DRENKOL-858139 format. One record per atom (N, C-alpha, C): x, y, z. Coordinates in steps of 0.2 Angstrom, whole numbers, plus 5000, padded with zeros to 4 digits. Example, Ala and Ser with C-alpha at 12.3 -4.5 7.8 and 13.67 -1.06 7.14 Angstrom:
% residues 2
506649725039;506249785039;506649845039;506449895035;506849955036;506450005039;
% end
This chain:
% residues 561
625150975115;625750955118;625550955126;625550895129;625450895136;626150905140;626050935146;626650945150;626450915157;627050885160;626950865167;627350925171;627150935177;627550985182;628050945186;628650975187;629150945191;629350995196;629350975202;629551025208;630050995212;630751015211;631250995215;631151015222;631450975227;631350995234;631651065236;631351095241;631751155243;632351135247;632451085250;633051075254;633251005252;633850995255;634250935253;633850865254;633850825250;633550755250;634050705249;634350675254;634850625253;634950585259;635450545259;635550495265;635650535271;635850595271;635950635277;635450695278;634850675275;634250725275;634050745282;634150705287;633950725294;634450775297;635050785294;635450835296;635350905294;634950915289;634850985287;634150985284;633651015287;632951015286;632751075282;632151075279;631951135275;631851195280;631651175286;631651235291;632351265292;632851225292;633551255293;633751295287;633451275281;633651305275;633251375275;632651375277;632251445277;632551485282;632751465288;633151505293;633751535290;634151485287;634851515284;634651565279;634151565275;633951615270;633851675273;633451675279;633351735283;633951765285;634451725288;635051745291;635451785286;635451755280;635851785274;635551855272;634851855272;634551915270;634651965275;634551945282;634651995287;635352025287;635851985285;636552005285;636652055279;636252045274;636352095268;635852155269;635452155274;635052215275;635452275277;635252335273;635652395275;635452425281;635952425286;635952455292;636052525293;635752565298;635852635299;636552635302;636952685300;637552695303;637952755301;638552765303;638952825301;638952835293;638752895291;638752915284;638352865280;637852835283;637452785279;636752815279;636352795274;635652815274;635152785279;634552785277;634052755282;634052685282;633852655288;633952585288;633352545285;633552485281;633052455278;632652405282;632052395280;631652345284;631552285280;631652225283;631552155279;630852135280;630452145275;629652145276;629352075274;629752045269;629451985266;629951935264;629851875265;630151815262;629651775258;629651775251;629151745247;629451685244;629051625244;629251575239;628951585232;629451575228;629151575221;629551525217;629451525210;629751475206;630051505200;630651475197;630851495191;630651445186;630351455181;630051405176;630551385171;630651325170;631051295164;630651245161;630751245154;630451185150;630951135149;630751075150;631151015148;630750985142;630950995136;630550965130;630950905128;630650855127;630950795124;631050805117;631650795115;631850805108;632350745106;632050705101;632350645099;632450595106;633050575107;633150535113;633550575118;633450645118;633750695122;633250745125;633450795127;633050845130;633350915129;632850965128;633051035127;632751075133;633251105136;632951155142;632851225139;632351255141;632151315139;632051365145;632251425144;632151475150;631451505149;630951485154;630351505154;630251585155;630751615158;630651685159;631051725153;631251695148;631551725142;632151775144;632551755149;633151795151;633751775148;633751725144;634351695141;634251675134;634751675130;634751655123;635451625121;635451595115;636051565112;636151585105;636751595103;636951615097;637351565093;637151545087;637551505083;637651535076;638151505073;638351535066;638151475061;637651495057;637551445052;637851465045;638151415042;638551435036;638251395030;638051425025;637751395019;638251355015;638051305012;638551265007;638251275000;638551244995;638351254988;637751204987;637351224982;636751184981;636951114978;636751064981;637050994979;636750974973;636150984971;635850964965;636250984959;636351054958;636751064951;637451034951;637751034957;638451004957;638350934955;637850894958;637850824956;637650814949;637150854946;636950854939;637550864934;637950914936;638550934932;639050874932;639050844938;639550794939;639350724935;638650714935;638450654931;638550664924;638450724921;638650734914;639350734913;639750754917;640450754916;640750684917;640550644921;640850584923;640750534917;640350544912;640350494906;640950494902;641350544902;642050544899;642550574903;643150544902;643750574906;643850644905;643850664899;644050734897;643550784901;642950774900;642450824903;642550814911;642650764913;642750754921;643350794923;643850794919;644450834921;644350904921;643950924916;643750994915;643251014921;642850964923;642450984929;642850984935;643350944936;643750954942;644151014942;644351034936;644751104936;644251164938;643651154935;643151214936;642951214944;642951154947;642751154954;643351154959;643951164957;644451164961;644451204967;644151264967;644051304972;643351314975;642851274973;642151274974;642051274982;642451224985;642351214992;642851244997;643151294994;643651324999;643351355005;642751385004;642451415009;641651415008;641251425013;640551425012;640351485008;639751485005;639551545002;639351595006;639051585012;638851645016;638751615023;638751655028;638651635035;638151685038;637751655043;637251705046;637351685054;637351735058;637251735065;636551725067;636351665070;635651655072;635551655079;635051675081;634851685088;634351635090;634551585095;634051545098;633751565104;633251595104;632951625110;632751575115;632851585122;632651545128;633051485128;633451465124;633751395124;634351405129;634351355134;634951355138;635551315135;636051345134;636551315130;637251305134;637351335139;637951335143;638051265146;638551225144;638651155146;638651145154;639051185158;639051175165;638451195168;638051245165;637351255168;636951205166;636951175160;636551115159;636651055163;637251045164;637450985168;637150995176;637251055178;637051065185;636251065186;635951095181;635151095181;634951025180;635250985175;635050915174;635050875180;635650875183;635750835189;635250855195;635050915195;634550945200;633850915199;633650915192;632950905191;632750835189;633250795186;633050735183;632750685187;632850695194;632550645199;631950675203;631750735201;631250765205;630550735203;630150725208;629450695206;628950745203;628450715199;627950755196;627450785202;627150845201;626750865206;626050895202;625550915206;625050945203;625051025205;625051065200;625151135202;624751165207;624951205212;624551235217;624851295219;624651325225;624951395227;625651385228;625951325230;626651315231;627051325225;626751315219;627051315213;626851375208;626651425212;626451485208;627051515204;626951545199;627451575195;627151615189;627451665187;627251705181;627551685175;627251655170;627551635164;627651685159;628251695156;628351745151;628351715144;628351645144;628451615137;627851565137;627351575133;626851525132;627051465129;626651415130;626851345127;626851345120;626451385116;626451385109;627151415107;627451465110;628051485109;628651435110;628551395116;628951345117;629051295111;628451275109;628451225103;628751255097;628651325096;628951355090;629751355091;629951365097;630651375098;631051305097;630751255100;630951185099;630951165092;630451185088;630351175081;630951205077;631051265079;631651305076;632251275077;632351255083;632951215085;633051155081;632551115081;632551045077;632651065070;632351115067;632451135060;633151145059;633451185063;634151205062;634651145063;634551095067;634951035068;634850995061;634250995059;634150955053;634450985047;634451045047;634851085041;635551065041;635851065047;636551055048;636650985046;636250935048;636350865047;636250855039;635750885036;635650885029;636250905025;636550965028;637250985025;637750935025;637850905031;638350845032;638150795027;637550775026;637350725022;637450745015;637350805013;637450835006;638250825005;638650855009;639350855008;639550775007;639350735011;639550665011;639350635004;638650655002;638450634995;638850654990;639050724990;639450744985;640150714985;640450704991;641050664991;641050594988;640550564990;640450494988;640350494980;639850534978;639750534971;640350554967;640750604969;641450624966;641850564966;641950524972;642350474973;642150414968;641450404967;641250354962;641450374955;641350444953;641550464947;642250454945;642650474950;643350464949;643550394948;643250344952;643450274952;643250254945;642650274943;642350254936;642850274931;643050334931;643450364926;644150324926;644450314932;645050274933;644950204930;644450174931;644350114928;644350114920;643950164918;643950174910;644650194908;645050234911;645750244909;646150184909;646050144914;646450084915;646250034910;645650024908;645349984903;645750004896;645650074895;646050094889;646750084889;647050094894;647750074895;647950004893;647549954896;647649884895;647549874887;646949904885;646849884878;647349914873;647649974874;648150004870;648749964871;648949944877;649549904879;649549834875;648949804874;648849744871;648949754863;648649814861;648749834854;649449844852;649849884856;650549894855;650949834855;650749784860;651149724860;651049684854;650449684851;650249644845;650649674839;650749744839;651149774834;651849754835;652049754841;652749734842;652949664840;652449614842;652549544840;652549544832;652149584829;652149574822;652849604819;653049654822;653649694819;654349654821;654349614826;654949574828;655249534823;654849484820;655149444815;655349484808;654949534807;655149574801;655849604802;655949634808;656549664809;657149614809;656949564813;657449504813;657649484806;657149474801;657349454795;657749504791;657549574792;657949624789;658649624791;658749624798;659449624800;659849564798;659549504797;659849444795;660049464787;659649494783;659849504776;660349554776;660349604781;660949654781;661549624783;661549574788;662149544790;662449504784;662049464780;662249424775;662549474769;662249524767;662449574763;663149604765;663149624771;663749644775;664349604774;664249534775;664749484775;664949484767;664449484763;664649474755;665049534753;664949594754;665249654752;665949654755;665949634762;666649634765;667049584762;666849524760;667249474757;667449504750;667049534746;667249564739;667749614740;667749654745;668249704746;668949674748;668849624752;669449594754;669849554748;669349524744;669649484739;669949534734;669649584732;669949634727;670549664730;670549684736;671249704739;671749654740;671549594741;672049534741;672349524734;671949534729;672149524722;672649574720;672549634722;672949694721;673549684725;673549664731;674149664735;674549604733;674249554730;674649494728;675149514723;674949554718;675349574712;675949614715;675849654720;676349694722;676849654727;676549614730;676949564735;677449524730;677149504725;677549464720;678149504717;677949564715;678549614713;679049624718;678849634724;679249644730;679649584731;679349524731;679749464732;680349454726;680149474720;680649464715;681249514716;681049574718;681549624719;681949604725;681649574730;682049544736;682549494734;682249444729;682749394727;683249424723;683149464718;683649504714;684149534719;683949564724;684449594729;684849544732;684649494734;685049434736;685549414731;685249404725;685649384719;686249434718;686049494718;686549554716;687049554722;686849544728;687349544733;687849484733;687549434731;687949374730;688449384725;688249414719;688649424713;689149474715;688949524719;689449574721;690049544725;689849494729;690349464733;690849424729;690549394724;690949354719;691449404715;691149454713;691549504709;692149534714;692049544720;692549564724;693049514725;692849454726;693349394726;693749394720;693449394714;693849394708;694349454707;694049504710;694549564709;695149564714;695049534720;695549524724;696049474721;695849424718;696249374715;696649404709;696349434705;696749464699;697149524702;697049554707;697449604710;698149574712;698049514715;698649474717;699149454711;698749444706;699149424699;699349484696;699149544698;699349604695;699049614688;698349584688;698049584681;697549654681;697849704679;697449764679;696849764675;696849734670;696249734665;695749694669;695949634671;695449594674;695149624681;695649654684;695349694690;694849744689;695049784684;694549844682;693849814680;693849754676;693249724674;692849704680;693149674685;692749644690;692549704695;692949754694;692749814698;692149854695;692049854688;691549884685;690849844686;690949774686;690449724688;690149734695;690649744699;690449754706;689949824707;690249874704;689849934704;689149934701;689149894695;688549884692;688049844696;688249794700;687849754704;687549804710;688049844713;687849884718;687249934716;687349954710;686850004707;686149964706;686149904704;685549864703;685249854710;685649834715;685449824722;685049884724;685349944723;685050004725;684350014721;684350004715;683650004711;683149954714;683449894715;682949844718;682649864725;683149894729;682849924736;682349974735;682450014730;681950074728;681250044727;681349984722;680749954720;680349924726;680749894731;680449854737;680149914741;680449964742;680150014746;679550044743;679550054737;678850074733;678350024734;678549954734;678049904735;677749904742;678249914746;678049914754;677549974755;677650024752;677250084752;676550074749;676550044743;675950024740;675549974744;675849924747;675549874751;675249914758;675549954760;675349994766;674750034764;674750064758;674150104756;673550064755;673750004752;673149954751;672849934757;673249924763;673049904769;672549964772;672850024772;672450084774;671750084770;671850074764;671250084760;670750034761;671049964763;670549914765;670249934772;670649954776;670349974783;669850024782;669950074778;669450124777;668750104774;668850054769;668250034766;667849984771;668249944774;667949904779;667549944785;667849994787;667550044792;666950074789;666950104783;666350134780;665850074779;666050014777;665549964776;665249944783;665649934788;665349924795;664949974797;665150034796;664750094799;664050094795;664050084789;663450084785;662950034787;663249974788;662749914789;662549914797;663049934801;662849944808;662349994809;662350054805;661850104805;661150074803;661150034798;660550004795;660249954800;660749914803;660449874808;660149904815;660549964817;660349994822;659650034821;659550054815;658950084813;658350034813;658549964811;657949914812;657849904819;658349894823;658249884830;657949944834;658050004831;657650064834;656950054833;656750024827;656050014826;655649984831;656049924834;655749894840;655749934846;656349964847;656350014853;655850064853;655750094847;655250144846;654550124848;654450064845;653750034847;653650014854;654249994857;654149984865;654050044868;654450094866;654450164869;653750194868;653450184863;652750204861;652250174866;652350104866;651850064870;651950094878;652550094880;652650114887;652450184889;652650234884;652450304885;651650314885;651350274881;650550284881;650350254888;650650194890;650450174897;650550224902;651150254902;651350304907;650850364907;650650384901;650250434900;649550424904;649350354903;648750334906;648750334914;649350314916;649550314923;649550394926;649850434922;649850504924;649050534924;648650514919;647950534919;647650514926;647750454928;647450424934;647650454940;648350474940;648650504946;648350584946;648250614940;648050674940;647250674942;646850634940;646150624943;646150614950;646650574953;646650564960;646850624964;647350654961;647550724964;647050774964;646750784959;646250834958;645650814963;645450754963;644950734968;645150744975;645750724977;646050734984;645950814986;646150854981;646050924983;645350944985;644950924980;644250944982;643950904988;644150844988;643850804994;644150825001;644750855001;645050885007;644650945009;644450985004;644051045005;643351015008;643050965005;642350945007;642450915014;643050885016;643150855022;643150905027;643550965026;643551015030;642951045032;642551055026;641851085027;641451045032;641450975030;641050925034;641250925041;641950935043;642150945049;641851005053;641851055049;641551115052;640751105054;640451075049;639751055050;639651015056;640050965056;640050915062;640150955069;640551005069;640651045075;640051085076;639751105071;639151145072;638651105075;638551045072;638050995075;638250975082;638850965083;639050955090;638951005095;639051075093;638851135097;638051125098;637651115093;636951115094;636751055099;637050995098;636850945102;637150955109;637650995110;637851015117;637451055120;636951085116;636451125119;635851085122;635951025121;635450975124;635750935129;635350895133;635550855138;635350785137;635750735140;635650665138;634950645142;634750675147;634150655150;633550665146;633150605145;632650605141;631950595145;631650645147;631050625151;630550595147;630050555151;629550515148;629050565144;628950625146;628550675143;628850745144;628550795140;628750865141;628550885148;629050925151;628950945158;629051025159;628651045164;628751115166;629151105173;629751135173;630251125179;630151185183;629851185189;629751235193;630351235199;630851275197;631451285202;631251325207;631251305214;631051355219;631551405221;631351465222;631751525224;631451555230;631851595234;631651635239;631751705237;631151745237;631151815235;631151855241;631651895243;631651935249;631552005247;631152035251;630952105249;631152155255;631552205253;631752255258;631352325257;631252355262;630852425261;631152475266;631152535263;631452595267;631152655264;630752685268;630452755266;629952745260;629652685259;629252675253;629552655247;630252655247;630652625242;630752545243;630752505238;630852435239;631452415235;631752355238;632252325235;632252245236;632452215230;632352135231;633052105231;633052045234;633551995233;633351925232;633651885229;633451825227;633951765229;633651715232;634151655234;633851595231;634251545229;634151485227;634151435233;633751375233;633751335239;634451305240;634451275246;635151245248;635151175246;635351165240;635451095237;636151085236;636451045241;637151025241;637250955240;637850935238;637950865236;637950825243;638250855248;638250815255;638350875260;637850875264;637850925269;638350905275;638550845276;639050825280;639650855278;639850845272;640550875270;640550945270;639950985268;639951055269;640051075276;639651045281;639751055288;640451045290;640750995288;641450975290;641951025288;641951045281;642451085278;642351155279;641751185279;641651255279;641451285285;641151245290;640851275296;641351315300;641951285301;642551315305;643051355300;642951355294;643451385289;643251455289;642651475290;642451545289;642151575296;642351635298;642151665304;641551705304;641451745298;640851785297;640251745296;639651765298;639051725297;638851725289;638951785286;638751785279;639251735275;639851735276;640351685273;640151615274;639951605280;639851535282;639151505278;638651555279;638051535275;638051535268;638551575265;638551575258;638851505255;639251475259;639451405257;638951355259;638551365264;638051315265;637451315260;637251385258;636751385253;637151395246;637451335244;637751335237;637351285233;636751315230;636251265227;636551245221;636451175220;636551145213;637251155211;637451215210;638151235207;638151315206;638751335205;638851415205;638451435198;638551405193;638251425187;637451435187;637151385190;636451385191;636251435196;636651445201;636451495206;636451565203;636951585199;636951645195;636451655191;636251595187;635751605182;635051615185;634951575190;634251575193;634151645197;634651665201;634551715205;634551785202;635151795198;635251855195;634751865189;634551815185;634151815180;633451835182;633151805188;632551825191;632551895193;633051915197;633151975200;633152035195;633552025189;633552075184;632852085181;632452035180;631752045177;631352075182;631352065188;631052095193;631152165194;631852185193;632052255193;631852295187;631752265181;631752305175;631052295172;630552255175;629952245172;629352245177;629052305177;628552315183;627952265183;627752255177;627152205176;627352135179;627952115177;628252055179;628252055187;628552105190;628552115197;627852105200;627352145198;626752145201;626452075200;626552035194;626251975193;626551925198;627251925199;627551885204;627351895211;627251955213;627051975220;626351945221;625951955216;625251935217;625251855217;625651825212;625551745212;625851715219;626351755222;626751725228;626451755234;625851795234;625551825240;625451775245;625251715243;625051665248;625651625251;626251635248;626851595250;627351645254;627051695257;627551735261;627651705268;628251685269;628451645275;628351685281;628351755281;628251795287;627551795289;627151775284;626351775286;626151705286;626551655286;626251585287;626051575294;625451545295;625251525301;625751495306;626151455303;626651415307;627351445306;627351505305;628051535305;628451535311;628151535317;628551525323;628951455323;628551405321;628851335322;629351335316;629251355310;629651355305;630351385306;630351445308;630951485309;631251465315;630851455320;631151435327;631551365326;631251315323;631551255322;632251265318;632151305313;632751315308;633351355312;633151405316;633751435319;634051395325;633551355328;633851305333;634351255330;634151225324;634551185320;635251215318;635251275316;635851305314;636251325320;635951335326;636351345332;636651285334;636251225334;636451165336;637051135332;637051155325;637551125321;638151175320;638151225324;638751265324;638751325319;638251335315;638251385310;638151455314;637751455319;637651515323;637951515330;638351575331;638551575338;637951595343;638051605349;637551625354;637351695352;637851735351;637751805350;637351815343;637551775338;637251785331;636451755332;636451705336;635751675337;635251725340;635551755345;635051805349;634951865344;635451885340;635351945335;634851925330;634851865327;634351835322;633651835325;633651815331;632951805335;632651875335;633051925337;632751995338;632552025331;633052015326;632852035319;632251995316;632151935318;631551895315;630951925319;630951935325;630351965328;630152035325;630652075324;630552135321;630152125314;630452085310;630152065303;629452045303;629351995308;628651975309;628152035311;628352075315;627952135317;627752175310;628252185306;628152225300;627752195295;627852125295;627452085290;626752065291;626652055298;625952025300;625552075304;624952075302;624452115305;624152085312;624252015312;624051975318;624551975324;625152015322;625652015328;626151965327;626751975329;627351935329;627351885334;627751835333;627851785339;628451815343;628351805349;628851835354;629451795354;630051825355;630651785356;630651735361;630251755367;630251705372;629951635370;629351645366;629051585363;629551545359;629851585355;630351545350;630851515354;631151545359;631651515363;631351455367;630751465370;630551405373;630351345369;630251355362;630151305357;630751265356;631251305356;631951275355;632151235360;632051255366;632251225372;631851155374;631251165372;630851105373;631051055368;
% end
C-alpha cells in the first residue's frame, strides 16, 4: 500500500496571508510559552528556563475507504468503542420458513413459534476500534484542515516518531471494513427475512383466497340446486295447507248448518207462539166482556201453554247459539294449529336456504379471519424486524460517521505540525505543546479579540486557535501525554526533532525578530511586553545555543530597518 505525505502549513494561508506570517506565528508561540514559564517569586520554587522550541509533527493516516476516508491516530492515543449485536442465523430461519410456507397451517404454526424471535438480539459485544478517530467535530475540523494541503517529500521538517506501523494501519482499516460489512450483511439479512416472510404471507393469503373463492362457488352451486327443491316443497305445503283448511271449514260449516237450521226453527216457533199468545189474550179479553168464564179460562190456559213453549224454544235457541260459538272456537283452534304446523314446515324449508347461505358466508368469513390473522402475525414479527433493522442502520450510521466524506486520491500520512516547548529547572524538564495558528480569518480575529482581552496570554490564546478547539485538545494534550508517560517516545521525538530547534536555527534572529515586530505592529504586544519578550528571547538563545545569542540591539535594529 503506497502512501503520500501531506504537510499542512505552519501558518495561515488565505487571502489575508500577508497579515499574519509564519514568523509571527513562531513569535506568538514563544510569547505564550514565556508567559507560561514558571517564574521565581514569593513562596515559589526555582525559576524555569525555556531552553528549546522544537518543530515536530503529529502523524495521522488518511486511508481511502470506499468513496470516503478513515482517519487514524498514528500515535495510538485514541480509540473508539462500538456495540455489535448479533442477530439470528438467517439460513435456518429461511429454511424453516420455506418448509412452512407450503401450507397455511404450518405457516401459522411457524409464525406462532417465531412470535418473539426478534424481540431482542441474541447477544451484544462492546468492540474497540483502536486508533480510529470517531469524534464528529474533531473529524470535521481535521478534514477542513488537511484536505487542501499539498503533498510533500519527507525531510527533516517532517520528522516524527511513528508508533503505529503501516501493516497495523492496514489491519485496523480491514477490521473497520469487516465490521461495517457485518452490519450491512445483518441489515441485508433482516431485509431478506422480512421480504421472504412477506412473500410467504402473500402466497398463503392467495392460497386462502383461492380456497375461499372455490368454496364460495361450491356453496353457491349447492344453494342454486336447493332453491327450486325448497320452492317446490313450499308450494306443495301451501296446497296441502289450503286443502286441509278447506276440509276443516266444510266440516265445521256442515255441523254449524244443522244447528243454525234448528235455531231458525226455534226462532220461527217463538215468533209463532208469541203471535198465538197475543191472539189468546185478545180472545180472553173478548170472552171476559161477555162474562164467559169457561171460554176465558180456556184461552187463559192456551196463553200459558204458549208462554211455556216460548220459554222452551228460547232455551233451545240459547243452546244452539252456544253450540255455534263452540264450533267457531273449535274452528279457530283447528285453523290455528293447521297454520302453525304448515308455517313451521315452510319455515323449516326456508331455513334450509338460510342455513346454506350462512354456511357459505361463515366459511368465507373464516377465510377472511385466517388472512387477517396471517397479516396480524406477520405485522408483529415484521415490526420487530423493522426495529432491529433500525438499530442496525443506526449502528451503520455510527460507523459511517467515523469516516469523512473527503476521499483522497491515495492513502496519505498527514503530518500535523506542532511546537514542542521544553522547560528546564535544576536538571528537571517539563514540556508544553502548541498547535499552529490556523484560523479562518486573521482579520476577524484581530478585529474581535485584540482589544477584547488585556492580558498577553489571553490575547494570544485566541490568536493561536488552530483549526478548532477539539483538534487543539486532541493534538496538544494527546502528544503531551505520550511525551510525559513514555520515555522511549520522548527520546525518539527529541532525536527526530533535534534539527528543528528554532532556538538553534541559523536564522533565528530574523525569524523571531520579524515575528515580534509583526505582533507589535498589529497591536498584540504593548511596548512593555515587546521589550520583556526581547529580553526573555535573548536569555533563551543564550541557554540554547553554544554559538551565542543574538543581541537585543541587533533584533531591535532589524525591526526598525
